[in-house]
Every structure is written in structure tokens, then in C-alpha cells.
PDB file of N, CA, C and O in Angstrom:
ATOM      1  N   MET A   1       7.754  -1.544 -18.247  1.00  0.00           N
ATOM      2  CA  MET A   1       7.570  -1.889 -16.795  1.00  0.00           C
ATOM      3  C   MET A   1       6.892  -0.915 -16.015  1.00  0.00           C
ATOM      4  O   MET A   1       7.152   0.250 -16.317  1.00  0.00           O
ATOM      5  N   LYS A   2       6.221  -1.070 -15.241  1.00  0.00           N
ATOM      6  CA  LYS A   2       5.541  -0.391 -14.283  1.00  0.00           C
ATOM      7  C   LYS A   2       6.280   0.354 -13.280  1.00  0.00           C
ATOM      8  O   LYS A   2       6.785  -0.367 -12.419  1.00  0.00           O
ATOM      9  N   ASN A   3       6.463   1.489 -13.166  1.00  0.00           N
ATOM     10  CA  ASN A   3       7.250   2.062 -11.895  1.00  0.00           C
ATOM     11  C   ASN A   3       6.065   2.054 -10.340  1.00  0.00           C
ATOM     12  O   ASN A   3       5.041   2.711 -10.157  1.00  0.00           O
ATOM     13  N   ARG A   4       6.544   1.336  -9.708  1.00  0.00           N
ATOM     14  CA  ARG A   4       5.684   1.341  -8.582  1.00  0.00           C
ATOM     15  C   ARG A   4       6.616   2.081  -7.454  1.00  0.00           C
ATOM     16  O   ARG A   4       7.843   2.181  -7.454  1.00  0.00           O
ATOM     17  N   ASP A   5       5.547   2.635  -6.363  1.00  0.00           N
ATOM     18  CA  ASP A   5       6.247   3.370  -5.221  1.00  0.00           C
ATOM     19  C   ASP A   5       5.780   2.440  -3.962  1.00  0.00           C
ATOM     20  O   ASP A   5       5.462   2.992  -2.909  1.00  0.00           O
ATOM     21  N   PHE A   6       5.757   1.510  -4.044  1.00  0.00           N
ATOM     22  CA  PHE A   6       5.525   0.265  -2.991  1.00  0.00           C
ATOM     23  C   PHE A   6       5.801  -1.030  -2.983  1.00  0.00           C
ATOM     24  O   PHE A   6       5.821  -1.712  -4.008  1.00  0.00           O
ATOM     25  N   LEU A   7       6.026  -1.449  -1.868  1.00  0.00           N
ATOM     26  CA  LEU A   7       6.677  -2.867  -2.037  1.00  0.00           C
ATOM     27  C   LEU A   7       5.545  -3.596  -1.452  1.00  0.00           C
ATOM     28  O   LEU A   7       4.767  -3.050  -0.670  1.00  0.00           O
ATOM     29  N   LEU A   8       5.395  -5.331  -1.969  1.00  0.00           N
ATOM     30  CA  LEU A   8       4.379  -6.014  -1.474  1.00  0.00           C
ATOM     31  C   LEU A   8       5.323  -7.069  -0.940  1.00  0.00           C
ATOM     32  O   LEU A   8       6.251  -7.671  -1.479  1.00  0.00           O
ATOM     33  N   THR A   9       4.645  -7.128   0.683  1.00  0.00           N
ATOM     34  CA  THR A   9       5.116  -8.278   1.460  1.00  0.00           C
ATOM     35  C   THR A   9       4.051  -8.834   2.555  1.00  0.00           C
ATOM     36  O   THR A   9       3.264  -8.023   3.043  1.00  0.00           O
ATOM     37  N   LYS A  10       4.021  -9.750   2.824  1.00  0.00           N
ATOM     38  CA  LYS A  10       3.524 -10.391   3.821  1.00  0.00           C
ATOM     39  C   LYS A  10       3.532 -10.433   5.093  1.00  0.00           C
ATOM     40  O   LYS A  10       4.633 -10.555   5.628  1.00  0.00           O
ATOM     41  N   GLY A  11       2.492 -10.357   5.826  1.00  0.00           N
ATOM     42  CA  GLY A  11       3.007 -10.505   7.773  1.00  0.00           C
ATOM     43  C   GLY A  11       1.966 -10.902   8.444  1.00  0.00           C
ATOM     44  O   GLY A  11       0.895 -11.355   8.041  1.00  0.00           O
ATOM     45  N   LYS A  12       2.507 -10.622   9.913  1.00  0.00           N
ATOM     46  CA  LYS A  12       1.092 -10.786  10.988  1.00  0.00           C
ATOM     47  C   LYS A  12       0.597 -10.116  11.550  1.00  0.00           C
ATOM     48  O   LYS A  12       1.321  -9.274  12.082  1.00  0.00           O
ATOM     49  N   VAL A  13      -0.913 -10.016  11.820  1.00  0.00           N
ATOM     50  CA  VAL A  13      -1.444  -8.585  12.679  1.00  0.00           C
ATOM     51  C   VAL A  13      -0.973  -8.998  14.199  1.00  0.00           C
ATOM     52  O   VAL A  13      -1.206 -10.056  14.784  1.00  0.00           O
ATOM     53  N   ILE A  14      -0.370  -8.053  14.585  1.00  0.00           N
ATOM     54  CA  ILE A  14       0.273  -8.317  16.023  1.00  0.00           C
ATOM     55  C   ILE A  14      -0.372  -7.217  17.117  1.00  0.00           C
ATOM     56  O   ILE A  14       0.095  -7.281  18.255  1.00  0.00           O
ATOM     57  N   LYS A  15      -1.340  -6.279  16.875  1.00  0.00           N
ATOM     58  CA  LYS A  15      -1.971  -5.472  17.565  1.00  0.00           C
ATOM     59  C   LYS A  15      -2.642  -4.627  16.708  1.00  0.00           C
ATOM     60  O   LYS A  15      -2.236  -4.086  15.680  1.00  0.00           O
ATOM     61  N   LEU A  16      -4.040  -4.560  17.413  1.00  0.00           N
ATOM     62  CA  LEU A  16      -5.198  -3.704  17.030  1.00  0.00           C
ATOM     63  C   LEU A  16      -5.095  -2.119  17.194  1.00  0.00           C
ATOM     64  O   LEU A  16      -4.839  -1.836  18.365  1.00  0.00           O
ATOM     65  N   LEU A  17      -5.224  -0.950  16.327  1.00  0.00           N
ATOM     66  CA  LEU A  17      -4.868   0.249  16.820  1.00  0.00           C
ATOM     67  C   LEU A  17      -6.316   0.755  16.476  1.00  0.00           C
ATOM     68  O   LEU A  17      -7.253   0.078  16.054  1.00  0.00           O
ATOM     69  N   ARG A  18      -6.277   2.412  16.815  1.00  0.00           N
ATOM     70  CA  ARG A  18      -7.588   2.770  16.682  1.00  0.00           C
ATOM     71  C   ARG A  18      -7.488   3.222  15.277  1.00  0.00           C
ATOM     72  O   ARG A  18      -6.485   3.366  14.578  1.00  0.00           O
ATOM     73  N   ASN A  19      -9.011   3.459  14.952  1.00  0.00           N
ATOM     74  CA  ASN A  19      -9.078   3.981  13.745  1.00  0.00           C
ATOM     75  C   ASN A  19      -9.037   3.157  12.371  1.00  0.00           C
ATOM     76  O   ASN A  19      -8.751   3.670  11.290  1.00  0.00           O
ATOM     77  N   ASN A  20      -9.271   2.190  12.509  1.00  0.00           N
ATOM     78  CA  ASN A  20      -8.920   1.096  11.478  1.00  0.00           C
ATOM     79  C   ASN A  20      -7.530   0.795  11.430  1.00  0.00           C
ATOM     80  O   ASN A  20      -7.161   0.047  10.524  1.00  0.00           O
ATOM     81  N   CYS A  21      -6.424   1.373  12.485  1.00  0.00           N
ATOM     82  CA  CYS A  21      -5.276   0.827  12.011  1.00  0.00           C
ATOM     83  C   CYS A  21      -4.668  -0.242  12.637  1.00  0.00           C
ATOM     84  O   CYS A  21      -5.044  -0.503  13.780  1.00  0.00           O
ATOM     85  N   PHE A  22      -3.748  -0.962  12.093  1.00  0.00           N
ATOM     86  CA  PHE A  22      -3.388  -2.438  12.868  1.00  0.00           C
ATOM     87  C   PHE A  22      -1.541  -2.208  12.894  1.00  0.00           C
ATOM     88  O   PHE A  22      -0.908  -1.574  12.050  1.00  0.00           O
ATOM     89  N   ARG A  23      -1.084  -2.769  13.853  1.00  0.00           N
ATOM     90  CA  ARG A  23       0.446  -3.119  14.044  1.00  0.00           C
ATOM     91  C   ARG A  23       0.673  -4.515  13.442  1.00  0.00           C
ATOM     92  O   ARG A  23       0.112  -5.521  13.878  1.00  0.00           O
ATOM     93  N   ILE A  24       1.681  -4.507  12.231  1.00  0.00           N
ATOM     94  CA  ILE A  24       1.960  -5.622  11.533  1.00  0.00           C
ATOM     95  C   ILE A  24       3.415  -5.898  11.690  1.00  0.00           C
ATOM     96  O   ILE A  24       4.276  -5.056  11.436  1.00  0.00           O
ATOM     97  N   GLU A  25       3.695  -7.249  12.169  1.00  0.00           N
ATOM     98  CA  GLU A  25       4.977  -7.757  11.756  1.00  0.00           C
ATOM     99  C   GLU A  25       5.214  -8.673  10.502  1.00  0.00           C
ATOM    100  O   GLU A  25       4.896  -9.839  10.267  1.00  0.00           O
ATOM    101  N   CYS A  26       5.893  -7.712   9.776  1.00  0.00           N
ATOM    102  CA  CYS A  26       6.406  -8.183   8.575  1.00  0.00           C
ATOM    103  C   CYS A  26       7.378  -9.823   8.663  1.00  0.00           C
ATOM    104  O   CYS A  26       8.062 -10.146   9.635  1.00  0.00           O
ATOM    105  N   ASP A  27       7.237 -10.476   7.678  1.00  0.00           N
ATOM    106  CA  ASP A  27       7.881 -11.738   7.465  1.00  0.00           C
ATOM    107  C   ASP A  27       9.502 -11.872   7.765  1.00  0.00           C
ATOM    108  O   ASP A  27      10.004 -12.884   8.255  1.00  0.00           O
ATOM    109  N   ASN A  28      10.286 -10.609   7.365  1.00  0.00           N
ATOM    110  CA  ASN A  28      11.215 -10.129   7.770  1.00  0.00           C
ATOM    111  C   ASN A  28      11.873  -9.489   9.042  1.00  0.00           C
ATOM    112  O   ASN A  28      13.057  -9.386   9.361  1.00  0.00           O
ATOM    113  N   GLY A  29      10.680  -9.081   9.681  1.00  0.00           N
ATOM    114  CA  GLY A  29      10.790  -9.142  11.237  1.00  0.00           C
ATOM    115  C   GLY A  29      10.980  -7.424  11.504  1.00  0.00           C
ATOM    116  O   GLY A  29      11.680  -6.978  12.413  1.00  0.00           O
ATOM    117  N   LYS A  30      10.285  -6.650  10.618  1.00  0.00           N
ATOM    118  CA  LYS A  30       9.872  -5.169  10.638  1.00  0.00           C
ATOM    119  C   LYS A  30       8.688  -5.042  10.908  1.00  0.00           C
ATOM    120  O   LYS A  30       7.854  -5.784  10.390  1.00  0.00           O
ATOM    121  N   ILE A  31       8.385  -4.168  11.694  1.00  0.00           N
ATOM    122  CA  ILE A  31       7.018  -3.832  12.559  1.00  0.00           C
ATOM    123  C   ILE A  31       6.468  -2.484  11.708  1.00  0.00           C
ATOM    124  O   ILE A  31       7.027  -1.399  11.865  1.00  0.00           O
ATOM    125  N   VAL A  32       5.492  -2.623  10.930  1.00  0.00           N
ATOM    126  CA  VAL A  32       5.169  -1.830  10.001  1.00  0.00           C
ATOM    127  C   VAL A  32       3.595  -1.343  10.741  1.00  0.00           C
ATOM    128  O   VAL A  32       3.002  -2.286  11.263  1.00  0.00           O
ATOM    129  N   ASN A  33       2.931  -0.050  10.818  1.00  0.00           N
ATOM    130  CA  ASN A  33       1.630   0.305  10.794  1.00  0.00           C
ATOM    131  C   ASN A  33       1.097   0.616   9.805  1.00  0.00           C
ATOM    132  O   ASN A  33       1.705   1.299   8.981  1.00  0.00           O
ATOM    133  N   ALA A  34      -0.420   0.138   9.556  1.00  0.00           N
ATOM    134  CA  ALA A  34      -0.958  -0.422   8.546  1.00  0.00           C
ATOM    135  C   ALA A  34      -2.834   0.175   8.637  1.00  0.00           C
ATOM    136  O   ALA A  34      -3.569   0.094   9.622  1.00  0.00           O
ATOM    137  N   SER A  35      -3.118   0.650   7.489  1.00  0.00           N
ATOM    138  CA  SER A  35      -4.347   0.924   7.742  1.00  0.00           C
ATOM    139  C   SER A  35      -5.025  -0.253   6.634  1.00  0.00           C
ATOM    140  O   SER A  35      -4.272  -1.052   6.076  1.00  0.00           O
ATOM    141  N   VAL A  36      -6.280  -0.263   6.423  1.00  0.00           N
ATOM    142  CA  VAL A  36      -6.901  -1.230   5.460  1.00  0.00           C
ATOM    143  C   VAL A  36      -7.261  -0.287   4.091  1.00  0.00           C
ATOM    144  O   VAL A  36      -7.910   0.759   4.102  1.00  0.00           O
ATOM    145  N   ALA A  37      -6.737  -0.862   3.074  1.00  0.00           N
ATOM    146  CA  ALA A  37      -6.924   0.048   1.970  1.00  0.00           C
ATOM    147  C   ALA A  37      -8.280   0.102   1.507  1.00  0.00           C
ATOM    148  O   ALA A  37      -9.106  -0.702   1.940  1.00  0.00           O
ATOM    149  N   ALA A  38      -8.641   1.155   0.498  1.00  0.00           N
ATOM    150  CA  ALA A  38     -10.320   1.293   0.221  1.00  0.00           C
ATOM    151  C   ALA A  38     -10.607   0.288  -0.591  1.00  0.00           C
ATOM    152  O   ALA A  38     -11.793  -0.026  -0.688  1.00  0.00           O
ATOM    153  N   ARG A  39      -9.844  -0.270  -1.174  1.00  0.00           N
ATOM    154  CA  ARG A  39     -10.186  -1.653  -2.560  1.00  0.00           C
ATOM    155  C   ARG A  39     -10.623  -2.826  -1.333  1.00  0.00           C
ATOM    156  O   ARG A  39     -11.200  -3.864  -1.658  1.00  0.00           O
ATOM    157  N   PHE A  40     -10.334  -2.573  -0.149  1.00  0.00           N
ATOM    158  CA  PHE A  40     -10.630  -4.155   0.616  1.00  0.00           C
ATOM    159  C   PHE A  40     -11.767  -3.525   1.733  1.00  0.00           C
ATOM    160  O   PHE A  40     -11.993  -4.113   2.791  1.00  0.00           O
ATOM    161  N   ARG A  41     -12.395  -2.354   1.383  1.00  0.00           N
ATOM    162  CA  ARG A  41     -13.639  -2.080   2.117  1.00  0.00           C
ATOM    163  C   ARG A  41     -14.786  -2.472   1.330  1.00  0.00           C
ATOM    164  O   ARG A  41     -14.711  -2.786   0.141  1.00  0.00           O
ATOM    165  N   THR A  42     -16.145  -2.443   2.204  1.00  0.00           N
ATOM    166  CA  THR A  42     -17.357  -2.416   0.934  1.00  0.00           C
ATOM    167  C   THR A  42     -17.796  -1.170   0.941  1.00  0.00           C
ATOM    168  O   THR A  42     -17.363  -0.379   1.779  1.00  0.00           O
ATOM    169  N   PRO A  43     -18.703  -0.810   0.031  1.00  0.00           N
ATOM    170  CA  PRO A  43     -19.156   0.198  -0.075  1.00  0.00           C
ATOM    171  C   PRO A  43     -19.727   1.480   0.846  1.00  0.00           C
ATOM    172  O   PRO A  43     -19.661   2.705   0.748  1.00  0.00           O
ATOM    173  N   THR A  44     -20.316   0.545   1.781  1.00  0.00           N
ATOM    174  CA  THR A  44     -20.841   1.274   3.328  1.00  0.00           C
ATOM    175  C   THR A  44     -19.591   1.657   4.256  1.00  0.00           C
ATOM    176  O   THR A  44     -19.744   2.350   5.262  1.00  0.00           O
ATOM    177  N   GLY A  45     -18.420   1.193   3.878  1.00  0.00           N
ATOM    178  CA  GLY A  45     -17.331   1.657   4.642  1.00  0.00           C
ATOM    179  C   GLY A  45     -16.901   0.592   5.686  1.00  0.00           C
ATOM    180  O   GLY A  45     -15.772   0.516   6.170  1.00  0.00           O
ATOM    181  N   GLY A  46     -17.652   0.011   5.889  1.00  0.00           N
ATOM    182  CA  GLY A  46     -17.184  -1.324   6.580  1.00  0.00           C
ATOM    183  C   GLY A  46     -15.859  -2.399   5.758  1.00  0.00           C
ATOM    184  O   GLY A  46     -15.688  -2.268   4.546  1.00  0.00           O
ATOM    185  N   ARG A  47     -15.083  -3.325   6.489  1.00  0.00           N
ATOM    186  CA  ARG A  47     -14.374  -3.793   6.130  1.00  0.00           C
ATOM    187  C   ARG A  47     -14.756  -5.191   5.588  1.00  0.00           C
ATOM    188  O   ARG A  47     -15.573  -5.749   6.321  1.00  0.00           O
ATOM    189  N   ARG A  48     -14.377  -5.924   4.476  1.00  0.00           N
ATOM    190  CA  ARG A  48     -14.783  -6.991   3.733  1.00  0.00           C
ATOM    191  C   ARG A  48     -14.430  -8.400   4.789  1.00  0.00           C
ATOM    192  O   ARG A  48     -15.017  -9.477   4.685  1.00  0.00           O
ATOM    193  N   ALA A  49     -13.537  -8.150   5.617  1.00  0.00           N
ATOM    194  CA  ALA A  49     -13.440  -9.231   6.888  1.00  0.00           C
ATOM    195  C   ALA A  49     -12.783  -8.696   7.617  1.00  0.00           C
ATOM    196  O   ALA A  49     -11.984  -7.792   7.371  1.00  0.00           O
ATOM    197  N   LYS A  50     -13.098  -9.318   8.899  1.00  0.00           N
ATOM    198  CA  LYS A  50     -12.840  -8.709  10.360  1.00  0.00           C
ATOM    199  C   LYS A  50     -11.329  -9.385  10.674  1.00  0.00           C
ATOM    200  O   LYS A  50     -11.170 -10.604  10.746  1.00  0.00           O
ATOM    201  N   LEU A  51     -10.480  -8.617  10.812  1.00  0.00           N
ATOM    202  CA  LEU A  51      -9.166  -8.837  11.058  1.00  0.00           C
ATOM    203  C   LEU A  51      -8.979  -8.837  12.934  1.00  0.00           C
ATOM    204  O   LEU A  51      -9.432  -8.097  13.808  1.00  0.00           O
ATOM    205  N   ILE A  52      -8.058 -10.096  12.962  1.00  0.00           N
ATOM    206  CA  ILE A  52      -7.723 -10.201  14.438  1.00  0.00           C
ATOM    207  C   ILE A  52      -6.556 -10.627  14.407  1.00  0.00           C
ATOM    208  O   ILE A  52      -5.996 -11.151  13.444  1.00  0.00           O
ATOM    209  N   ILE A  53      -5.917 -10.329  15.977  1.00  0.00           N
ATOM    210  CA  ILE A  53      -4.531 -10.562  15.826  1.00  0.00           C
ATOM    211  C   ILE A  53      -4.427 -11.986  15.560  1.00  0.00           C
ATOM    212  O   ILE A  53      -5.273 -12.832  15.850  1.00  0.00           O
ATOM    213  N   GLY A  54      -3.130 -12.205  14.888  1.00  0.00           N
ATOM    214  CA  GLY A  54      -2.671 -13.430  14.406  1.00  0.00           C
ATOM    215  C   GLY A  54      -2.703 -13.588  12.786  1.00  0.00           C
ATOM    216  O   GLY A  54      -1.896 -14.183  12.071  1.00  0.00           O
ATOM    217  N   ASP A  55      -3.794 -12.929  12.450  1.00  0.00           N
ATOM    218  CA  ASP A  55      -4.335 -12.941  11.113  1.00  0.00           C
ATOM    219  C   ASP A  55      -2.975 -12.677   9.796  1.00  0.00           C
ATOM    220  O   ASP A  55      -2.049 -11.892  10.001  1.00  0.00           O
ATOM    221  N   ARG A  56      -3.074 -13.282   8.829  1.00  0.00           N
ATOM    222  CA  ARG A  56      -1.810 -13.235   7.796  1.00  0.00           C
ATOM    223  C   ARG A  56      -2.603 -12.428   6.948  1.00  0.00           C
ATOM    224  O   ARG A  56      -3.786 -12.702   6.749  1.00  0.00           O
ATOM    225  N   VAL A  57      -1.890 -11.188   6.292  1.00  0.00           N
ATOM    226  CA  VAL A  57      -2.040 -10.292   5.670  1.00  0.00           C
ATOM    227  C   VAL A  57      -1.104  -9.935   4.483  1.00  0.00           C
ATOM    228  O   VAL A  57       0.095 -10.103   4.704  1.00  0.00           O
ATOM    229  N   VAL A  58      -1.360  -9.601   3.606  1.00  0.00           N
ATOM    230  CA  VAL A  58      -0.706  -9.008   2.375  1.00  0.00           C
ATOM    231  C   VAL A  58      -0.335  -7.757   2.618  1.00  0.00           C
ATOM    232  O   VAL A  58      -1.218  -7.166   3.239  1.00  0.00           O
ATOM    233  N   LEU A  59       0.873  -6.909   2.325  1.00  0.00           N
ATOM    234  CA  LEU A  59       0.555  -5.506   2.462  1.00  0.00           C
ATOM    235  C   LEU A  59       1.506  -4.703   1.480  1.00  0.00           C
ATOM    236  O   LEU A  59       2.617  -5.086   1.116  1.00  0.00           O
ATOM    237  N   GLU A  60       0.864  -3.495   1.105  1.00  0.00           N
ATOM    238  CA  GLU A  60       1.741  -2.418   0.262  1.00  0.00           C
ATOM    239  C   GLU A  60       2.355  -1.766   1.522  1.00  0.00           C
ATOM    240  O   GLU A  60       1.712  -1.367   2.493  1.00  0.00           O
ATOM    241  N   VAL A  61       3.711  -1.716   1.357  1.00  0.00           N
ATOM    242  CA  VAL A  61       4.633  -0.921   2.051  1.00  0.00           C
ATOM    243  C   VAL A  61       5.053   0.136   1.236  1.00  0.00           C
ATOM    244  O   VAL A  61       5.524  -0.131   0.130  1.00  0.00           O
ATOM    245  N   SER A  62       4.927   1.621   1.718  1.00  0.00           N
ATOM    246  CA  SER A  62       5.468   2.530   1.116  1.00  0.00           C
ATOM    247  C   SER A  62       7.087   2.733   1.157  1.00  0.00           C
ATOM    248  O   SER A  62       7.826   2.401   2.083  1.00  0.00           O
ATOM    249  N   LEU A  63       7.454   3.345  -0.048  1.00  0.00           N
ATOM    250  CA  LEU A  63       9.028   3.370  -0.214  1.00  0.00           C
ATOM    251  C   LEU A  63       9.384   4.521   0.130  1.00  0.00           C
ATOM    252  O   LEU A  63      10.611   4.621   0.115  1.00  0.00           O
ATOM    253  N   GLY A  64       8.816   5.516   0.459  1.00  0.00           N
ATOM    254  CA  GLY A  64       8.938   6.912   0.830  1.00  0.00           C
ATOM    255  C   GLY A  64       8.898   6.392   2.606  1.00  0.00           C
ATOM    256  O   GLY A  64       9.867   6.695   3.301  1.00  0.00           O
ATOM    257  N   ASP A  65       7.964   5.774   3.100  1.00  0.00           N
ATOM    258  CA  ASP A  65       8.248   5.752   4.851  1.00  0.00           C
ATOM    259  C   ASP A  65       8.081   4.452   5.228  1.00  0.00           C
ATOM    260  O   ASP A  65       6.926   4.197   5.569  1.00  0.00           O
ATOM    261  N   LEU A  66       9.016   3.354   5.291  1.00  0.00           N
ATOM    262  CA  LEU A  66       9.151   1.913   5.647  1.00  0.00           C
ATOM    263  C   LEU A  66       8.399   1.566   6.871  1.00  0.00           C
ATOM    264  O   LEU A  66       8.478   0.411   7.287  1.00  0.00           O
ATOM    265  N   GLU A  67       7.700   2.412   7.474  1.00  0.00           N
ATOM    266  CA  GLU A  67       6.978   1.923   8.494  1.00  0.00           C
ATOM    267  C   GLU A  67       5.691   1.987   8.465  1.00  0.00           C
ATOM    268  O   GLU A  67       5.020   1.558   9.404  1.00  0.00           O
ATOM    269  N   LYS A  68       5.019   2.670   7.111  1.00  0.00           N
ATOM    270  CA  LYS A  68       3.641   2.855   6.867  1.00  0.00           C
ATOM    271  C   LYS A  68       2.895   1.994   5.934  1.00  0.00           C
ATOM    272  O   LYS A  68       3.327   2.329   4.831  1.00  0.00           O
ATOM    273  N   GLY A  69       2.140   1.201   5.788  1.00  0.00           N
ATOM    274  CA  GLY A  69       1.651   0.416   4.798  1.00  0.00           C
ATOM    275  C   GLY A  69       0.223   0.576   4.839  1.00  0.00           C
ATOM    276  O   GLY A  69      -0.446   1.247   5.625  1.00  0.00           O
ATOM    277  N   GLN A  70      -0.245  -0.345   3.602  1.00  0.00           N
ATOM    278  CA  GLN A  70      -1.903  -0.660   3.928  1.00  0.00           C
ATOM    279  C   GLN A  70      -1.858  -2.219   3.339  1.00  0.00           C
ATOM    280  O   GLN A  70      -1.153  -2.692   2.448  1.00  0.00           O
ATOM    281  N   ILE A  71      -2.872  -2.834   4.172  1.00  0.00           N
ATOM    282  CA  ILE A  71      -3.482  -3.892   3.987  1.00  0.00           C
ATOM    283  C   ILE A  71      -4.154  -3.992   2.773  1.00  0.00           C
ATOM    284  O   ILE A  71      -4.978  -3.124   2.484  1.00  0.00           O
ATOM    285  N   VAL A  72      -3.894  -5.055   1.908  1.00  0.00           N
ATOM    286  CA  VAL A  72      -4.657  -4.869   0.687  1.00  0.00           C
ATOM    287  C   VAL A  72      -5.491  -6.663   0.279  1.00  0.00           C
ATOM    288  O   VAL A  72      -6.271  -7.020  -0.603  1.00  0.00           O
ATOM    289  N   SER A  73      -4.908  -7.297   1.279  1.00  0.00           N
ATOM    290  CA  SER A  73      -5.758  -8.791   1.536  1.00  0.00           C
ATOM    291  C   SER A  73      -5.667  -9.688   2.312  1.00  0.00           C
ATOM    292  O   SER A  73      -4.587  -9.453   2.855  1.00  0.00           O
ATOM    293  N   LEU A  74      -6.118 -10.701   2.814  1.00  0.00           N
ATOM    294  CA  LEU A  74      -6.043 -11.775   3.454  1.00  0.00           C
ATOM    295  C   LEU A  74      -5.031 -12.890   2.925  1.00  0.00           C
ATOM    296  O   LEU A  74      -5.006 -13.159   1.724  1.00  0.00           O
ATOM    297  N   VAL A  75      -4.218 -13.516   3.816  1.00  0.00           N
ATOM    298  CA  VAL A  75      -3.384 -14.754   2.963  1.00  0.00           C
ATOM    299  C   VAL A  75      -4.293 -15.818   3.366  1.00  0.00           C
ATOM    300  O   VAL A  75      -4.821 -15.926   4.473  1.00  0.00           O
ATOM    301  N   GLN A  76      -4.423 -16.582   2.381  1.00  0.00           N
ATOM    302  CA  GLN A  76      -5.238 -17.871   2.473  1.00  0.00           C
ATOM    303  C   GLN A  76      -4.418 -19.116   2.689  1.00  0.00           C
ATOM    304  O   GLN A  76      -3.445 -19.397   1.989  1.00  0.00           O
ATOM    305  N   ASN A  77      -4.797 -19.748   3.553  1.00  0.00           N
ATOM    306  CA  ASN A  77      -3.910 -21.105   4.019  1.00  0.00           C
ATOM    307  C   ASN A  77      -4.347 -22.069   3.253  1.00  0.00           C
ATOM    308  O   ASN A  77      -3.879 -23.203   3.361  1.00  0.00           O
TER     309      ASN A  77
END
């Protein structure tokens, strides 16, 4: 079994911050600051999809600091 140092969770974008950072409200009510993961960006550095307030996303939340995470994908409706 692979040892992971992050949690996968879903949440909703509630605020856009500077430098490609976002404030996300997780489904359990926790607020997390998240950036866009490198694998979610294009080779030129742009994001594959524009994220706006209200979008549902999948996050990897660090177990070392539960207030930081990375957005890894959008949730498909």
C-alpha cells in the first residue's frame, strides 16, 4: 500500500486570491488556501480551465498543514 502525505477532498471555490491561489470551502466546512497543481497547468504556464467562484474542485490537502492544498481537477456535474 502506497504511503500518501495528502488527503483527497472536494470543495467549492469561494474567493480568488493573488498569484493563482484560491480559497476553497471543503465539503466538511473547513476553509483551505489552494494553488493550482503543476499537472493541471498547460506547458506554457496557463491553467487548463478558468476557475471562478462557485466551481467545484478536487483538492489534495497536505497532512502537515491542513490549511494548504492543491487543486488537481474540476468536478464534473
